[in-house]
RONUFI-330423 format. One line per field, with one value per residue (C-alpha): y, z, x; residue in one letter. Coordinates in nm, 3 decimals. Each point is the difference from the previous one (the first is absolute). Layout:
<lonus>
py = c(Y,...);
pz = c(Z,...);
px = c(X,...);
nupa = c(a,...);
</lonus>
This chain:
<lonus>
py = c(-0.852,0.288,0.095,0.261,0.172,0.141,0.245,-0.210,0.417,0.088,-0.232,0.162,-0.139,0.023,-0.140,-0.290,-0.297,-0.227,-0.341,-0.223,-0.343,-0.264,0.138,0.303,-0.144,-0.224,0.333,0.236,-0.321,-0.042,0.390,0.008,-0.262,0.133,0.349,-0.190,-0.102,0.327,0.168,-0.215,0.169,0.258,0.187,-0.066,0.378,0.076,-0.236,0.137,0.377,-0.118,-0.114,0.272,0.194,-0.188,0.089,0.370,-0.070,-0.170,0.256,0.324,-0.178,-0.172,0.229,-0.049,-0.348,0.013,0.120,-0.243,-0.271,0.127,0.081,-0.417,-0.114,0.214,0.045,0.377,0.178,0.119,0.295,-0.078);
pz = c(-1.654,0.113,0.185,0.043,0.390,-0.045,0.203,0.250,0.060,-0.410,-0.161,-0.170,-0.045,0.299,-0.161,-0.184,0.140,-0.101,0.092,0.129,-0.231,0.165,-0.117,0.129,0.359,-0.052,-0.100,0.322,0.232,-0.141,0.044,0.379,0.088,-0.123,0.136,0.353,0.018,-0.027,0.197,0.305,-0.027,0.070,0.386,0.139,0.137,-0.362,-0.075,0.250,-0.186,-0.368,0.135,0.193,-0.312,-0.166,0.243,0.022,-0.398,0.034,0.325,-0.293,-0.233,0.178,-0.101,-0.374,0.102,0.202,-0.287,-0.280,0.259,0.007,-0.373,-0.065,0.294,-0.032,0.386,0.160,0.127,0.375,0.126,0.224);
px = c(-0.345,-0.215,-0.326,-0.146,-0.133,-0.325,-0.137,-0.288,-0.161,-0.022,0.146,0.310,0.318,0.285,0.296,0.078,0.189,0.264,-0.117,0.292,0.105,0.144,0.343,-0.090,-0.057,0.356,0.233,-0.182,0.035,0.392,0.017,-0.126,0.224,0.331,-0.100,-0.081,0.379,0.123,-0.303,0.144,0.351,-0.159,0.021,-0.338,0.065,0.035,-0.292,-0.210,0.122,-0.122,-0.323,-0.163,0.148,-0.258,-0.265,0.017,-0.015,-0.319,-0.133,0.096,-0.234,-0.226,-0.326,0.091,-0.031,-0.253,-0.172,0.145,-0.150,-0.309,-0.045,0.077,-0.211,-0.319,0.048,-0.057,0.303,-0.092,0.225,0.202);
nupa = c(x,x,x,x,x,x,x,x,x,x,x,x,x,x,x,x,x,x,x,x,x,x,x,x,x,x,x,x,x,x,x,x,x,x,x,x,x,x,x,x,x,x,x,x,x,x,x,x,x,x,x,x,x,x,x,x,x,x,x,x,x,x,x,x,x,x,x,x,x,x,x,x,x,x,x,x,x,x,x,x);
</lonus>
């Protein structure tokens, strides 16, 4: 099952989003539990490198993410 995310600005479709059922949630939780075990064995320095890499990827797409969030919420985007 999916639901539509519509822009409050003009009502156009932003995305169809999958609606998770209890089986989907159970599968995601089980996957997270399995991943946590492996993640806990990664050296803390390496975990930090991975997390900083993720932060850099987010920062490199900040304008795109901000624009999408503006369309999603209908709130104004202010220049930084």
